[in-house]
C-alpha positions as CSV (number, residue, x, y, z in Angstrom):
1,M,17.5,4.7,-20.2
2,S,15.1,2.1,-21.6
3,F,11.8,3.1,-23.1
4,K,10.0,1.4,-20.2
5,Q,12.0,3.5,-17.7
6,Q,11.2,6.6,-19.6
7,Y,7.5,5.7,-19.6
8,Y,7.7,5.1,-15.8
9,E,9.3,8.6,-15.3
10,N,6.7,10.3,-17.5
11,A,3.7,8.5,-15.9
12,A,5.1,9.2,-12.4
13,A,5.5,12.9,-13.2
14,T,1.8,13.0,-14.2
15,I,0.7,11.1,-11.1
16,I,2.8,13.3,-8.8
17,K,1.3,16.5,-10.3
18,N,-2.2,15.1,-9.8
19,L,-1.5,13.9,-6.2
20,Q,-0.7,17.5,-5.3
21,K,-4.2,18.6,-6.5
22,R,-5.6,16.0,-4.1
23,Q,-3.6,17.2,-1.1
24,M,-1.1,14.3,-1.3
25,V,2.6,14.2,-1.9
26,G,4.4,12.1,-4.4
27,Y,7.9,11.0,-5.1
28,Y,9.5,8.9,-7.9
29,C,12.4,6.5,-7.2
30,P,14.0,4.5,-10.1
31,D,14.5,1.4,-8.0
32,R,13.8,-0.3,-4.7
33,A,17.1,0.7,-3.1
34,A,16.3,4.4,-3.8
35,A,12.7,3.9,-2.5
36,R,13.9,2.3,0.7
37,E,16.2,5.3,1.2
38,K,13.4,7.8,0.5
39,V,11.0,6.1,3.0
40,L,13.6,6.0,5.8
41,E,14.3,9.7,5.0
42,L,10.6,10.4,5.5
43,I,10.3,8.8,8.9
44,P,11.8,10.8,11.8
45,A,14.1,9.0,14.3
46,G,12.2,7.7,17.2
47,A,8.8,7.7,15.4
48,S,6.3,5.0,16.1
49,V,5.8,3.0,12.9
50,G,3.2,0.3,11.9
51,W,2.3,-1.2,8.6
52,G,-0.3,-3.2,6.7
53,G,0.2,-6.5,5.0
54,S,2.3,-5.8,1.9
55,V,4.5,-7.9,-0.4
56,T,5.9,-4.6,-1.8
57,L,7.2,-3.5,1.6
58,N,9.0,-6.9,2.0
59,E,10.4,-7.0,-1.5
60,T,11.9,-3.5,-1.1
61,G,13.5,-4.3,2.2
62,I,11.7,-1.5,3.9
63,L,10.3,-3.5,6.7
64,D,13.7,-5.0,7.5
65,A,15.2,-1.5,7.5
66,V,12.5,-0.2,9.8
67,R,12.9,-3.1,12.2
68,A,16.6,-2.4,12.4
69,G,16.2,1.3,12.6
70,D,15.8,3.9,15.4
71,Y,12.0,3.6,15.6
72,Q,9.3,2.4,17.9
73,V,8.2,-0.6,15.9
74,L,4.6,-1.7,16.0
75,D,4.8,-5.1,14.4
76,R,1.3,-6.6,14.1
77,D,2.7,-10.1,13.6
78,T,3.9,-10.1,17.2
79,A,0.3,-9.8,18.5
80,K,-1.0,-13.4,18.8
81,T,-4.1,-13.3,21.0
82,P,-7.3,-11.3,20.3
83,A,-6.5,-9.0,23.2
84,E,-2.9,-8.4,22.0
85,Q,-4.2,-7.7,18.5
86,K,-6.8,-5.2,19.8
87,K,-4.0,-3.4,21.8
88,M,-1.7,-3.5,18.8
89,Y,-4.2,-2.0,16.4
90,G,-5.0,0.7,18.9
91,A,-1.4,1.6,19.0
92,I,-1.1,1.6,15.2
93,C,-4.1,3.9,15.0
94,A,-2.2,6.4,17.1
95,A,1.1,5.9,15.4
96,D,3.3,8.6,13.9
97,C,3.6,6.7,10.7
98,F,1.8,3.9,8.8
99,L,3.4,2.1,5.9
100,M,1.4,0.3,3.2
101,S,1.2,-0.3,-0.5
102,T,-1.8,0.1,-2.7
103,N,-3.6,-2.3,-5.1
104,A,-3.7,0.4,-7.8
105,I,-3.1,4.0,-8.4
106,T,-4.7,6.0,-11.3
107,L,-2.8,8.4,-13.5
108,D,-5.1,11.0,-12.0
109,G,-3.7,10.3,-8.5
110,E,-6.5,8.2,-6.9
111,L,-5.6,5.2,-4.7
112,V,-7.7,2.1,-5.1
113,N,-7.7,-0.6,-2.5
114,V,-9.7,-3.8,-1.9
115,D,-9.3,-5.2,1.6
116,N,-10.8,-8.0,3.8
117,R,-11.2,-7.0,7.5
118,G,-10.3,-3.4,6.7
119,N,-7.5,-3.0,9.2
120,R,-5.2,-1.8,6.3
121,V,-7.5,0.6,4.6
122,S,-8.8,2.0,7.9
123,F,-5.4,3.4,8.8
124,L,-5.2,4.9,5.3
125,C,-8.4,6.7,6.0
126,F,-7.9,7.7,9.6
127,G,-5.5,7.5,12.5
128,P,-1.7,7.7,12.0
129,D,-0.2,11.1,11.5
130,K,1.4,10.2,8.2
131,V,0.7,7.4,5.8
132,I,3.5,6.4,3.3
133,V,2.3,4.4,0.4
134,V,4.9,2.5,-1.6
135,A,3.9,1.3,-5.1
136,G,5.7,-0.2,-8.1
137,M,4.8,1.3,-11.4
138,N,3.0,-2.0,-12.3
139,K,0.2,-0.7,-10.0
140,V,-0.6,2.2,-12.3
141,V,-3.9,2.1,-14.1
142,A,-6.0,4.5,-16.3
143,D,-8.9,5.1,-14.0
144,V,-10.7,3.8,-10.9
145,E,-12.7,1.2,-12.7
146,C,-9.5,-0.3,-14.1
147,G,-8.1,-0.1,-10.5
148,I,-10.9,-2.1,-9.1
149,R,-10.5,-4.7,-11.8
150,R,-6.8,-4.8,-11.2
151,A,-7.3,-5.3,-7.4
152,R,-9.8,-8.2,-7.9
153,D,-8.3,-9.9,-11.0
154,I,-4.6,-9.4,-10.6
155,A,-3.8,-8.7,-7.0
156,A,-6.4,-10.9,-5.2
157,P,-5.7,-14.3,-6.8
158,P,-2.0,-14.5,-5.8
159,N,-2.8,-13.0,-2.4
160,T,-5.3,-15.8,-1.7
161,L,-2.6,-18.3,-2.5
162,R,-0.2,-16.5,-0.2
163,L,-2.8,-16.5,2.6
164,N,-3.9,-20.0,1.9
165,R,-7.5,-19.0,1.1
166,K,-9.9,-21.3,-0.7
167,T,-11.6,-19.0,-3.2
168,P,-12.6,-19.4,-6.9
169,C,-9.9,-16.9,-7.9
170,S,-7.2,-18.9,-6.2
171,V,-8.1,-21.7,-8.7
172,T,-9.1,-19.8,-11.9
173,G,-6.9,-16.8,-11.5
174,R,-9.9,-14.5,-12.0
175,C,-12.4,-12.9,-9.7
176,G,-15.6,-14.8,-9.3
177,D,-17.4,-12.1,-7.3
178,C,-17.7,-14.8,-4.6
179,Q,-19.3,-14.9,-1.2
180,S,-16.8,-17.6,0.0
181,P,-16.0,-17.7,3.7
182,D,-12.4,-17.2,2.6
183,C,-13.1,-14.2,0.4
184,I,-10.5,-11.4,0.9
185,C,-12.5,-8.7,-1.0
186,A,-14.9,-7.2,1.6
187,Q,-14.0,-3.5,1.5
188,T,-13.4,-1.3,-1.5
189,V,-11.8,2.1,-0.7
190,I,-11.2,4.8,-3.2
191,T,-8.9,7.6,-1.9
192,R,-9.6,10.6,-4.2
193,R,-8.2,13.2,-1.8
194,S,-6.4,13.5,1.6
195,A,-8.6,15.3,4.1
196,F,-5.4,16.5,5.8
197,K,-2.9,18.2,3.5
198,D,0.3,16.2,2.9
199,R,-0.7,13.4,5.3
200,I,-0.6,10.8,2.6
201,V,2.8,10.4,0.8
202,V,3.1,8.2,-2.2
203,V,6.5,6.7,-3.2
204,L,6.4,5.4,-6.8
205,V,9.1,2.9,-7.7
206,G,10.3,2.2,-11.2
207,E,10.0,-1.5,-10.9
208,E,7.4,-4.2,-10.8
209,L,6.7,-4.9,-7.2
210,G,4.0,-6.8,-5.3
211,Y,0.8,-8.1,-6.8
């Protein structure tokens, strides 16, 4: 085991212990294959499953596995018109399970997310019976302030490029605290505790995943 892998295990153990204090559940998986297996294990057969935009879920193969599995898939990309999107988001709100990643997670077990329209963080806060958050250990930060900086300076710039947004950070690589029409940083949500015990499950992965 490398020193980095040992660090990941030690940090994950600290986070998992602190998640329990916050009425959340945590697991550590050494790689993306193990994480994919754990997530599928957590979703009952026949469950309705939706997800938020996430590079991590794509990189781990979790979305492909869900699409191919025995689930009621709620794929937001299939909703093209405003009416279809409204219906889709209503279905996801009532889903059995919602999948997402997080922009950052603190060693103390708090989730930090910066979003645009809020359709991702809204389901983290309310709606689906279970929320499964998959995060590479590169998302781990010391505290909430570091998490917000990570979301805006590290996660946002590549996401603006992925989404073809014209913002200062897409050019400079650093948050400009902009009010651009293409800004993707409209909502900042700190999840310090799950209101419903064990509703939020965090799967930490011993790899660098997502942005």
